[in-house]
VMD Tcl script that builds the backbone (N, CA, C; Angstrom):
set m [mol new atoms 504]
animate dup $m
set s [atomselect $m all]
$s set {name element resname resid chain x y z} {
  {N N UNK 1 A 110.934 75.811 92.728}
  {CA C UNK 1 A 110.522 74.610 93.412}
  {C C UNK 1 A 109.015 74.458 93.284}
  {N N UNK 2 A 108.567 73.271 92.947}
  {CA C UNK 2 A 107.131 73.055 92.799}
  {C C UNK 2 A 106.471 72.918 94.166}
  {N N UNK 3 A 105.171 73.102 94.159}
  {CA C UNK 3 A 104.371 73.060 95.380}
  {C C UNK 3 A 103.021 72.448 95.029}
  {N N UNK 4 A 102.479 71.664 95.954}
  {CA C UNK 4 A 101.128 71.157 95.774}
  {C C UNK 4 A 100.185 71.969 96.636}
  {N N UNK 5 A 99.185 72.534 95.990}
  {CA C UNK 5 A 98.132 73.269 96.686}
  {C C UNK 5 A 96.948 72.334 96.842}
  {N N UNK 6 A 96.491 72.167 98.068}
  {CA C UNK 6 A 95.311 71.353 98.362}
  {C C UNK 6 A 94.172 72.312 98.680}
  {N N UNK 7 A 93.143 72.282 97.862}
  {CA C UNK 7 A 91.971 73.130 98.075}
  {C C UNK 7 A 90.909 72.284 98.752}
  {N N UNK 8 A 90.541 72.659 99.969}
  {CA C UNK 8 A 89.597 71.897 100.785}
  {C C UNK 8 A 88.391 72.764 101.107}
  {N N UNK 9 A 87.216 72.288 100.707}
  {CA C UNK 9 A 85.990 72.991 101.072}
  {C C UNK 9 A 85.624 72.608 102.509}
  {N N UNK 10 A 85.136 73.572 103.249}
  {CA C UNK 10 A 84.749 73.322 104.640}
  {C C UNK 10 A 83.738 72.185 104.733}
  {N N UNK 11 A 83.628 71.618 105.922}
  {CA C UNK 11 A 82.701 70.520 106.163}
  {C C UNK 11 A 81.269 70.996 106.345}
  {N N UNK 12 A 80.391 70.045 106.632}
  {CA C UNK 12 A 78.962 70.330 106.819}
  {C C UNK 12 A 78.795 71.264 108.015}
  {N N UNK 13 A 78.100 72.363 107.784}
  {CA C UNK 13 A 77.902 73.376 108.828}
  {C C UNK 13 A 76.426 73.522 109.157}
  {N N UNK 14 A 76.178 74.142 110.292}
  {CA C UNK 14 A 74.810 74.417 110.719}
  {C C UNK 14 A 74.125 75.313 109.693}
  {N N UNK 15 A 72.831 75.122 109.550}
  {CA C UNK 15 A 72.057 75.966 108.648}
  {C C UNK 15 A 72.006 77.392 109.185}
  {N N UNK 16 A 71.761 78.307 108.299}
  {CA C UNK 16 A 71.592 79.698 108.711}
  {C C UNK 16 A 70.398 79.780 109.663}
  {N N UNK 17 A 70.525 80.600 110.686}
  {CA C UNK 17 A 69.443 80.761 111.660}
  {C C UNK 17 A 69.298 82.238 112.007}
  {N N UNK 18 A 68.123 82.601 112.432}
  {CA C UNK 18 A 67.860 83.986 112.826}
  {C C UNK 18 A 68.822 84.383 113.946}
  {N N UNK 19 A 69.415 85.530 113.815}
  {CA C UNK 19 A 70.327 86.043 114.829}
  {C C UNK 19 A 71.741 85.505 114.732}
  {N N UNK 20 A 72.010 84.600 113.804}
  {CA C UNK 20 A 73.348 84.026 113.635}
  {C C UNK 20 A 73.906 84.503 112.304}
  {N N UNK 21 A 75.061 85.140 112.356}
  {CA C UNK 21 A 75.663 85.602 111.105}
  {C C UNK 21 A 76.232 84.410 110.347}
  {N N UNK 22 A 76.342 84.556 109.042}
  {CA C UNK 22 A 76.902 83.492 108.211}
  {C C UNK 22 A 78.314 83.150 108.669}
  {N N UNK 23 A 79.077 84.135 109.073}
  {CA C UNK 23 A 80.462 83.917 109.489}
  {C C UNK 23 A 80.561 83.075 110.755}
  {N N UNK 24 A 79.502 83.036 111.557}
  {CA C UNK 24 A 79.529 82.315 112.827}
  {C C UNK 24 A 78.961 80.900 112.759}
  {N N UNK 25 A 78.555 80.458 111.578}
  {CA C UNK 25 A 78.015 79.098 111.454}
  {C C UNK 25 A 79.108 78.071 111.727}
  {N N UNK 26 A 78.824 77.145 112.644}
  {CA C UNK 26 A 79.797 76.135 113.066}
  {C C UNK 26 A 79.574 74.827 112.308}
  {N N UNK 27 A 80.583 73.968 112.365}
  {CA C UNK 27 A 80.424 72.616 111.840}
  {C C UNK 27 A 79.389 71.877 112.683}
  {N N UNK 28 A 78.665 70.991 112.056}
  {CA C UNK 28 A 77.772 70.107 112.795}
  {C C UNK 28 A 78.600 68.938 113.341}
  {N N UNK 29 A 78.030 68.173 114.249}
  {CA C UNK 29 A 78.723 66.981 114.762}
  {C C UNK 29 A 79.014 66.019 113.614}
  {N N UNK 30 A 78.052 65.861 112.696}
  {CA C UNK 30 A 78.260 65.000 111.533}
  {C C UNK 30 A 79.393 65.536 110.658}
  {N N UNK 31 A 79.415 66.861 110.473}
  {CA C UNK 31 A 80.469 67.470 109.666}
  {C C UNK 31 A 81.844 67.221 110.253}
  {N N UNK 32 A 81.985 67.376 111.575}
  {CA C UNK 32 A 83.273 67.142 112.234}
  {C C UNK 32 A 83.669 65.668 112.135}
  {N N UNK 33 A 82.698 64.770 112.321}
  {CA C UNK 33 A 82.971 63.331 112.245}
  {C C UNK 33 A 83.465 62.945 110.842}
  {N N UNK 34 A 82.780 63.442 109.827}
  {CA C UNK 34 A 83.178 63.122 108.456}
  {C C UNK 34 A 84.554 63.707 108.117}
  {N N UNK 35 A 84.838 64.893 108.633}
  {CA C UNK 35 A 86.147 65.505 108.372}
  {C C UNK 35 A 87.284 64.710 109.000}
  {N N UNK 36 A 87.037 64.075 110.141}
  {CA C UNK 36 A 88.078 63.233 110.743}
  {C C UNK 36 A 88.439 62.097 109.784}
  {N N UNK 37 A 87.437 61.507 109.143}
  {CA C UNK 37 A 87.695 60.468 108.157}
  {C C UNK 37 A 88.421 61.005 106.934}
  {N N UNK 38 A 88.043 62.198 106.517}
  {CA C UNK 38 A 88.703 62.842 105.373}
  {C C UNK 38 A 90.171 63.106 105.702}
  {N N UNK 39 A 90.436 63.600 106.907}
  {CA C UNK 39 A 91.821 63.858 107.326}
  {C C UNK 39 A 92.632 62.560 107.304}
  {N N UNK 40 A 92.015 61.466 107.740}
  {CA C UNK 40 A 92.702 60.166 107.696}
  {C C UNK 40 A 93.035 59.757 106.276}
  {N N UNK 41 A 92.096 59.991 105.368}
  {CA C UNK 41 A 92.344 59.678 103.965}
  {C C UNK 41 A 93.453 60.534 103.379}
  {N N UNK 42 A 93.445 61.815 103.709}
  {CA C UNK 42 A 94.483 62.710 103.193}
  {C C UNK 42 A 95.856 62.337 103.739}
  {N N UNK 43 A 95.898 61.948 105.000}
  {CA C UNK 43 A 97.181 61.531 105.577}
  {C C UNK 43 A 97.697 60.285 104.859}
  {N N UNK 44 A 96.813 59.363 104.598}
  {CA C UNK 44 A 97.197 58.135 103.911}
  {C C UNK 44 A 97.663 58.416 102.480}
  {N N UNK 45 A 97.134 59.480 101.882}
  {CA C UNK 45 A 97.538 59.865 100.525}
  {C C UNK 45 A 98.817 60.705 100.511}
  {N N UNK 46 A 99.406 60.922 101.687}
  {CA C UNK 46 A 100.685 61.614 101.750}
  {C C UNK 46 A 100.617 63.084 102.098}
  {N N UNK 47 A 99.470 63.565 102.556}
  {CA C UNK 47 A 99.390 64.980 102.937}
  {C C UNK 47 A 100.250 65.234 104.163}
  {N N UNK 48 A 101.180 66.152 104.015}
  {CA C UNK 48 A 102.052 66.582 105.109}
  {C C UNK 48 A 102.320 68.072 104.895}
  {N N UNK 49 A 101.313 68.904 105.178}
  {CA C UNK 49 A 101.405 70.319 104.796}
  {C C UNK 49 A 102.447 71.099 105.589}
  {N N UNK 50 A 103.034 72.051 104.900}
  {CA C UNK 50 A 103.923 73.013 105.541}
  {C C UNK 50 A 103.109 74.109 106.208}
  {N N UNK 51 A 101.957 74.380 105.623}
  {CA C UNK 51 A 101.092 75.438 106.144}
  {C C UNK 51 A 99.643 75.117 105.807}
  {N N UNK 52 A 98.742 75.485 106.721}
  {CA C UNK 52 A 97.305 75.370 106.492}
  {C C UNK 52 A 96.725 76.764 106.649}
  {N N UNK 53 A 96.124 77.255 105.566}
  {CA C UNK 53 A 95.527 78.586 105.545}
  {C C UNK 53 A 94.014 78.439 105.482}
  {N N UNK 54 A 93.314 79.167 106.350}
  {CA C UNK 54 A 91.869 79.034 106.436}
  {C C UNK 54 A 91.167 80.367 106.249}
  {N N UNK 55 A 90.012 80.290 105.634}
  {CA C UNK 55 A 89.090 81.416 105.617}
  {C C UNK 55 A 88.824 81.824 107.069}
  {N N UNK 56 A 88.522 83.088 107.315}
  {CA C UNK 56 A 88.220 83.508 108.685}
  {C C UNK 56 A 86.856 83.046 109.196}
  {N N UNK 57 A 86.010 82.496 108.337}
  {CA C UNK 57 A 84.699 82.055 108.783}
  {C C UNK 57 A 84.837 80.822 109.685}
  {N N UNK 58 A 83.987 80.759 110.693}
  {CA C UNK 58 A 84.103 79.739 111.734}
  {C C UNK 58 A 84.128 78.321 111.180}
  {N N UNK 59 A 83.236 77.997 110.268}
  {CA C UNK 59 A 83.167 76.628 109.754}
  {C C UNK 59 A 84.444 76.225 109.032}
  {N N UNK 60 A 85.091 77.174 108.371}
  {CA C UNK 60 A 86.360 76.881 107.696}
  {C C UNK 60 A 87.479 76.695 108.718}
  {N N UNK 61 A 87.524 77.550 109.727}
  {CA C UNK 61 A 88.558 77.407 110.754}
  {C C UNK 61 A 88.404 76.093 111.510}
  {N N UNK 62 A 87.161 75.698 111.784}
  {CA C UNK 62 A 86.939 74.422 112.457}
  {C C UNK 62 A 87.340 73.254 111.545}
  {N N UNK 63 A 87.070 73.373 110.270}
  {CA C UNK 63 A 87.496 72.351 109.310}
  {C C UNK 63 A 89.012 72.228 109.318}
  {N N UNK 64 A 89.698 73.359 109.267}
  {CA C UNK 64 A 91.166 73.359 109.282}
  {C C UNK 64 A 91.696 72.735 110.569}
  {N N UNK 65 A 91.055 73.010 111.694}
  {CA C UNK 65 A 91.497 72.459 112.979}
  {C C UNK 65 A 91.351 70.937 113.003}
  {N N UNK 66 A 90.245 70.413 112.470}
  {CA C UNK 66 A 90.052 68.961 112.419}
  {C C UNK 66 A 91.106 68.340 111.501}
  {N N UNK 67 A 91.370 68.974 110.367}
  {CA C UNK 67 A 92.380 68.462 109.441}
  {C C UNK 67 A 93.744 68.388 110.117}
  {N N UNK 68 A 94.149 69.468 110.735}
  {CA C UNK 68 A 95.460 69.535 111.381}
  {C C UNK 68 A 95.564 68.492 112.494}
  {N N UNK 69 A 94.509 68.320 113.264}
  {CA C UNK 69 A 94.519 67.316 114.334}
  {C C UNK 69 A 94.762 65.923 113.769}
  {N N UNK 70 A 94.308 65.681 112.544}
  {CA C UNK 70 A 94.456 64.369 111.934}
  {C C UNK 70 A 95.753 64.141 111.183}
  {N N UNK 71 A 96.421 65.213 110.760}
  {CA C UNK 71 A 97.638 65.024 109.954}
  {C C UNK 71 A 98.916 65.517 110.622}
  {N N UNK 72 A 98.816 66.566 111.438}
  {CA C UNK 72 A 99.993 67.103 112.129}
  {C C UNK 72 A 99.531 68.049 113.234}
  {N N UNK 73 A 99.240 67.512 114.420}
  {CA C UNK 73 A 98.672 68.332 115.490}
  {C C UNK 73 A 99.532 69.511 115.933}
  {N N UNK 74 A 100.824 69.498 115.636}
  {CA C UNK 74 A 101.671 70.621 116.050}
  {C C UNK 74 A 101.639 71.786 115.061}
  {N N UNK 75 A 100.999 71.589 113.920}
  {CA C UNK 75 A 100.951 72.623 112.881}
  {C C UNK 75 A 99.858 73.640 113.198}
  {N N UNK 76 A 100.186 74.929 113.241}
  {CA C UNK 76 A 99.144 75.917 113.494}
  {C C UNK 76 A 98.310 76.182 112.236}
  {N N UNK 77 A 97.091 76.613 112.450}
  {CA C UNK 77 A 96.226 77.060 111.355}
  {C C UNK 77 A 96.355 78.571 111.278}
  {N N UNK 78 A 96.605 79.069 110.087}
  {CA C UNK 78 A 96.696 80.512 109.890}
  {C C UNK 78 A 95.429 81.013 109.216}
  {N N UNK 79 A 94.868 82.099 109.752}
  {CA C UNK 79 A 93.708 82.715 109.118}
  {C C UNK 79 A 94.205 83.515 107.919}
  {N N UNK 80 A 93.583 83.278 106.792}
  {CA C UNK 80 A 93.976 83.894 105.515}
  {C C UNK 80 A 92.734 84.611 104.986}
  {N N UNK 81 A 92.652 85.887 105.253}
  {CA C UNK 81 A 91.448 86.667 104.949}
  {C C UNK 81 A 90.987 86.556 103.503}
  {N N UNK 82 A 91.913 86.348 102.587}
  {CA C UNK 82 A 91.530 86.291 101.163}
  {C C UNK 82 A 90.770 85.024 100.797}
  {N N UNK 83 A 90.665 84.073 101.728}
  {CA C UNK 83 A 89.844 82.888 101.490}
  {C C UNK 83 A 88.397 83.092 101.935}
  {N N UNK 84 A 88.097 84.261 102.507}
  {CA C UNK 84 A 86.706 84.575 102.841}
  {C C UNK 84 A 85.920 84.709 101.536}
  {N N UNK 85 A 84.633 84.407 101.571}
  {CA C UNK 85 A 83.835 84.520 100.338}
  {C C UNK 85 A 83.944 85.905 99.703}
  {N N UNK 86 A 83.987 85.894 98.372}
  {CA C UNK 86 A 83.973 87.150 97.633}
  {C C UNK 86 A 85.312 87.639 97.127}
  {N N UNK 87 A 86.405 87.035 97.546}
  {CA C UNK 87 A 87.715 87.445 97.041}
  {C C UNK 87 A 87.991 86.735 95.717}
  {N N UNK 88 A 88.659 87.436 94.829}
  {CA C UNK 88 A 88.955 86.842 93.525}
  {C C UNK 88 A 90.078 85.828 93.645}
  {N N UNK 89 A 90.102 84.900 92.701}
  {CA C UNK 89 A 91.149 83.885 92.667}
  {C C UNK 89 A 92.524 84.536 92.535}
  {N N UNK 90 A 92.620 85.575 91.737}
  {CA C UNK 90 A 93.923 86.233 91.567}
  {C C UNK 90 A 94.384 86.884 92.870}
  {N N UNK 91 A 93.457 87.393 93.679}
  {CA C UNK 91 A 93.817 87.956 94.990}
  {C C UNK 91 A 94.359 86.868 95.915}
  {N N UNK 92 A 93.701 85.708 95.921}
  {CA C UNK 92 A 94.144 84.598 96.764}
  {C C UNK 92 A 95.554 84.184 96.371}
  {N N UNK 93 A 95.782 84.018 95.092}
  {CA C UNK 93 A 97.069 83.536 94.591}
  {C C UNK 93 A 98.178 84.561 94.809}
  {N N UNK 94 A 97.922 85.813 94.534}
  {CA C UNK 94 A 98.980 86.823 94.647}
  {C C UNK 94 A 99.467 86.992 96.080}
  {N N UNK 95 A 98.602 86.736 97.057}
  {CA C UNK 95 A 98.989 86.899 98.454}
  {C C UNK 95 A 99.720 85.688 99.027}
  {N N UNK 96 A 99.987 84.678 98.217}
  {CA C UNK 96 A 100.702 83.491 98.693}
  {C C UNK 96 A 102.224 83.686 98.748}
  {N N UNK 97 A 102.705 84.837 98.320}
  {CA C UNK 97 A 104.140 85.102 98.252}
  {C C UNK 97 A 104.909 84.708 99.526}
  {N N UNK 98 A 104.402 85.001 100.731}
  {CA C UNK 98 A 105.155 84.642 101.943}
  {C C UNK 98 A 105.367 83.135 102.130}
  {N N UNK 99 A 104.665 82.324 101.361}
  {CA C UNK 99 A 104.739 80.870 101.515}
  {C C UNK 99 A 105.510 80.215 100.365}
  {N N UNK 100 A 106.327 80.968 99.657}
  {CA C UNK 100 A 106.984 80.459 98.453}
  {C C UNK 100 A 107.944 79.302 98.712}
  {N N UNK 101 A 108.364 79.072 99.935}
  {CA C UNK 101 A 109.248 77.950 100.234}
  {C C UNK 101 A 108.506 76.664 100.575}
  {N N UNK 102 A 107.186 76.728 100.653}
  {CA C UNK 102 A 106.392 75.565 101.051}
  {C C UNK 102 A 106.292 74.551 99.918}
  {N N UNK 103 A 106.216 73.277 100.288}
  {CA C UNK 103 A 106.020 72.217 99.304}
  {C C UNK 103 A 104.577 71.753 99.254}
  {N N UNK 104 A 103.852 71.914 100.367}
  {CA C UNK 104 A 102.428 71.572 100.423}
  {C C UNK 104 A 101.698 72.656 101.213}
  {N N UNK 105 A 100.671 73.232 100.591}
  {CA C UNK 105 A 99.852 74.259 101.225}
  {C C UNK 105 A 98.399 73.815 101.138}
  {N N UNK 106 A 97.710 73.847 102.263}
  {CA C UNK 106 A 96.280 73.562 102.282}
  {C C UNK 106 A 95.541 74.888 102.393}
  {N N UNK 107 A 94.565 75.092 101.500}
  {CA C UNK 107 A 93.716 76.279 101.509}
  {C C UNK 107 A 92.298 75.817 101.822}
  {N N UNK 108 A 91.749 76.255 102.946}
  {CA C UNK 108 A 90.418 75.852 103.376}
  {C C UNK 108 A 89.464 77.009 103.127}
  {N N UNK 109 A 88.460 76.757 102.273}
  {CA C UNK 109 A 87.562 77.843 101.914}
  {C C UNK 109 A 86.169 77.380 101.567}
  {N N UNK 110 A 85.558 78.120 100.657}
  {CA C UNK 110 A 84.129 78.019 100.377}
  {C C UNK 110 A 83.870 77.886 98.880}
  {N N UNK 111 A 82.696 77.394 98.572}
  {CA C UNK 111 A 82.225 77.291 97.194}
  {C C UNK 111 A 81.319 78.500 96.935}
  {N N UNK 112 A 81.331 79.150 95.819}
  {CA C UNK 112 A 81.981 78.773 94.559}
  {C C UNK 112 A 83.425 79.260 94.419}
  {N N UNK 113 A 83.917 79.972 95.436}
  {CA C UNK 113 A 85.250 80.565 95.320}
  {C C UNK 113 A 86.356 79.531 95.101}
  {N N UNK 114 A 86.293 78.379 95.801}
  {CA C UNK 114 A 87.325 77.351 95.594}
  {C C UNK 114 A 87.265 76.786 94.183}
  {N N UNK 115 A 86.065 76.619 93.648}
  {CA C UNK 115 A 85.928 76.139 92.274}
  {C C UNK 115 A 86.548 77.106 91.288}
  {N N UNK 116 A 86.347 78.387 91.525}
  {CA C UNK 116 A 86.946 79.409 90.664}
  {C C UNK 116 A 88.460 79.443 90.832}
  {N N UNK 117 A 88.931 79.249 92.062}
  {CA C UNK 117 A 90.370 79.220 92.311}
  {C C UNK 117 A 91.017 78.036 91.582}
  {N N UNK 118 A 90.390 76.872 91.644}
  {CA C UNK 118 A 90.926 75.699 90.942}
  {C C UNK 118 A 91.010 75.973 89.444}
  {N N UNK 119 A 89.954 76.521 88.878}
  {CA C UNK 119 A 89.951 76.845 87.454}
  {C C UNK 119 A 91.059 77.842 87.125}
  {N N UNK 120 A 91.212 78.847 87.952}
  {CA C UNK 120 A 92.235 79.875 87.742}
  {C C UNK 120 A 93.643 79.256 87.780}
  {N N UNK 121 A 93.872 78.377 88.745}
  {CA C UNK 121 A 95.192 77.749 88.867}
  {C C UNK 121 A 95.521 76.870 87.665}
  {N N UNK 122 A 94.499 76.278 87.064}
  {CA C UNK 122 A 94.713 75.345 85.956}
  {C C UNK 122 A 94.676 76.004 84.579}
  {N N UNK 123 A 93.900 77.081 84.446}
  {CA C UNK 123 A 93.698 77.669 83.115}
  {C C UNK 123 A 94.003 79.164 83.034}
  {N N UNK 124 A 94.135 79.829 84.185}
  {CA C UNK 124 A 94.331 81.271 84.185}
  {C C UNK 124 A 93.037 82.051 84.184}
  {N N UNK 125 A 91.897 81.355 84.141}
  {CA C UNK 125 A 90.588 82.013 84.140}
  {C C UNK 125 A 89.683 81.346 85.177}
  {N N UNK 126 A 89.028 82.115 86.050}
  {CA C UNK 126 A 88.234 81.524 87.122}
  {C C UNK 126 A 86.985 80.775 86.676}
  {N N UNK 127 A 86.469 81.042 85.485}
  {CA C UNK 127 A 85.239 80.388 85.067}
  {C C UNK 127 A 85.394 79.373 83.962}
  {N N UNK 128 A 86.597 79.136 83.512}
  {CA C UNK 128 A 86.801 78.284 82.338}
  {C C UNK 128 A 86.503 76.810 82.612}
  {N N UNK 129 A 86.932 76.294 83.744}
  {CA C UNK 129 A 86.713 74.884 84.092}
  {C C UNK 129 A 85.996 74.847 85.442}
  {N N UNK 130 A 84.685 74.699 85.434}
  {CA C UNK 130 A 83.961 74.734 86.709}
  {C C UNK 130 A 84.250 73.512 87.578}
  {N N UNK 131 A 84.588 73.749 88.823}
  {CA C UNK 131 A 84.808 72.699 89.813}
  {C C UNK 131 A 83.717 72.810 90.851}
  {N N UNK 132 A 82.963 71.747 91.044}
  {CA C UNK 132 A 81.900 71.727 92.039}
  {C C UNK 132 A 82.396 70.943 93.252}
  {N N UNK 133 A 82.929 71.648 94.229}
  {CA C UNK 133 A 83.431 71.021 95.441}
  {C C UNK 133 A 82.274 70.651 96.355}
  {N N UNK 134 A 82.197 69.403 96.754}
  {CA C UNK 134 A 81.277 69.000 97.808}
  {C C UNK 134 A 81.888 69.445 99.139}
  {N N UNK 135 A 81.059 69.529 100.172}
  {CA C UNK 135 A 81.586 69.897 101.491}
  {C C UNK 135 A 82.555 68.817 101.948}
  {N N UNK 136 A 83.812 69.203 102.161}
  {CA C UNK 136 A 84.862 68.255 102.509}
  {C C UNK 136 A 85.618 67.720 101.310}
  {N N UNK 137 A 85.263 68.172 100.106}
  {CA C UNK 137 A 85.966 67.758 98.898}
  {C C UNK 137 A 87.312 68.452 98.770}
  {N N UNK 138 A 88.235 67.816 98.059}
  {CA C UNK 138 A 89.598 68.338 97.939}
  {C C UNK 138 A 90.102 68.201 96.506}
  {N N UNK 139 A 90.797 69.227 96.054}
  {CA C UNK 139 A 91.551 69.174 94.797}
  {C C UNK 139 A 93.021 69.357 95.132}
  {N N UNK 140 A 93.877 68.550 94.514}
  {CA C UNK 140 A 95.323 68.680 94.662}
  {C C UNK 140 A 95.876 69.185 93.331}
  {N N UNK 141 A 96.480 70.360 93.379}
  {CA C UNK 141 A 96.982 71.005 92.162}
  {C C UNK 141 A 98.463 71.331 92.355}
  {N N UNK 142 A 99.293 70.807 91.459}
  {CA C UNK 142 A 100.723 71.095 91.516}
  {C C UNK 142 A 101.014 72.354 90.712}
  {N N UNK 143 A 101.753 73.273 91.320}
  {CA C UNK 143 A 102.162 74.501 90.647}
  {C C UNK 143 A 103.686 74.570 90.663}
  {N N UNK 144 A 104.235 75.239 89.676}
  {CA C UNK 144 A 105.692 75.278 89.556}
  {C C UNK 144 A 106.342 76.257 90.524}
  {N N UNK 145 A 105.561 77.214 91.023}
  {CA C UNK 145 A 106.100 78.194 91.961}
  {C C UNK 145 A 104.951 78.770 92.789}
  {N N UNK 146 A 105.317 79.424 93.880}
  {CA C UNK 146 A 104.338 80.107 94.729}
  {C C UNK 146 A 104.772 81.559 94.837}
  {N N UNK 147 A 103.923 82.491 94.409}
  {CA C UNK 147 A 102.665 82.265 93.711}
  {C C UNK 147 A 102.906 81.726 92.305}
  {N N UNK 148 A 101.935 80.980 91.786}
  {CA C UNK 148 A 102.108 80.382 90.453}
  {C C UNK 148 A 102.212 81.439 89.355}
  {N N UNK 149 A 103.099 81.170 88.399}
  {CA C UNK 149 A 103.256 82.068 87.252}
  {C C UNK 149 A 102.802 81.409 85.954}
  {N N UNK 150 A 102.411 80.144 86.049}
  {CA C UNK 150 A 101.928 79.427 84.871}
  {C C UNK 150 A 100.864 78.433 85.326}
  {N N UNK 151 A 100.238 77.790 84.353}
  {CA C UNK 151 A 99.159 76.846 84.656}
  {C C UNK 151 A 99.663 75.693 85.511}
  {N N UNK 152 A 98.827 75.303 86.463}
  {CA C UNK 152 A 99.135 74.172 87.322}
  {C C UNK 152 A 98.676 72.864 86.695}
  {N N UNK 153 A 98.944 71.785 87.394}
  {CA C UNK 153 A 98.585 70.443 86.954}
  {C C UNK 153 A 97.657 69.831 87.997}
  {N N UNK 154 A 96.483 69.399 87.565}
  {CA C UNK 154 A 95.557 68.738 88.474}
  {C C UNK 154 A 96.080 67.333 88.757}
  {N N UNK 155 A 96.430 67.066 90.009}
  {CA C UNK 155 A 96.899 65.744 90.403}
  {C C UNK 155 A 95.716 64.827 90.685}
  {N N UNK 156 A 94.723 65.351 91.407}
  {CA C UNK 156 A 93.492 64.620 91.659}
  {C C UNK 156 A 92.432 65.555 92.234}
  {N N UNK 157 A 91.195 65.102 92.132}
  {CA C UNK 157 A 90.036 65.832 92.651}
  {C C UNK 157 A 89.145 64.779 93.291}
  {N N UNK 158 A 88.961 64.845 94.606}
  {CA C UNK 158 A 88.286 63.765 95.317}
  {C C UNK 158 A 87.084 64.259 96.107}
  {N N UNK 159 A 86.074 63.411 96.139}
  {CA C UNK 159 A 84.897 63.680 96.952}
  {C C UNK 159 A 85.194 63.274 98.396}
  {N N UNK 160 A 84.389 63.767 99.322}
  {CA C UNK 160 A 84.580 63.366 100.718}
  {C C UNK 160 A 84.466 61.855 100.912}
  {N N UNK 161 A 83.533 61.236 100.215}
  {CA C UNK 161 A 83.329 59.787 100.340}
  {C C UNK 161 A 84.584 59.040 99.900}
  {N N UNK 162 A 85.210 59.459 98.825}
  {CA C UNK 162 A 86.435 58.824 98.345}
  {C C UNK 162 A 87.556 58.965 99.390}
  {N N UNK 163 A 87.669 60.152 99.963}
  {CA C UNK 163 A 88.743 60.398 100.932}
  {C C UNK 163 A 88.525 59.606 102.214}
  {N N UNK 164 A 87.274 59.514 102.662}
  {CA C UNK 164 A 86.996 58.717 103.875}
  {C C UNK 164 A 87.319 57.250 103.604}
  {N N UNK 165 A 86.988 56.755 102.401}
  {CA C UNK 165 A 87.298 55.362 102.040}
  {C C UNK 165 A 88.816 55.138 102.015}
  {N N UNK 166 A 89.558 56.112 101.541}
  {CA C UNK 166 A 91.021 55.992 101.479}
  {C C UNK 166 A 91.619 55.902 102.879}
  {N N UNK 167 A 90.955 56.498 103.851}
  {CA C UNK 167 A 91.454 56.490 105.216}
  {C C UNK 167 A 91.148 55.230 105.988}
  {N N UNK 168 A 90.296 54.389 105.462}
  {CA C UNK 168 A 89.918 53.156 106.183}
  {C C UNK 168 A 90.977 52.088 106.038}
}
mol reanalyze $m
mol bondsrecalc $m
mol representation Tube
mol addrep $m
């Protein structure tokens, strides 16, 4: 059974500050506001995820929460440690086995890791096709199975501005 993987980069977060760890950086008010528009656009484009997996970093979890509130408030967000910065694309993909029955999976993470994951899903190599995700940007990639055993198909790659416009 095929599945669409939606790769979503976290929204605009607070700048690094003395005494604040990178993992604790929160979304800004502007970031949360823009993500609400992005969620509206994704809903209008047919996003109805079976599962939303988020990096354990605060800004990613907050991004996932805003998304879920906009598309399916009863859906829980699951923390997926392999979406934390520094994990390889193959590690992220191989750990998707428990979700093999899903038709739509949202993965909320960070750049450059999401760009490498998109390249890996499409070509089998993390650096072959560079994807530059803007904060709040999304790629929709169809795969034939979860975890994927062959190259996926890029359905679309959208900027936050495009997604907010789609939601209007």
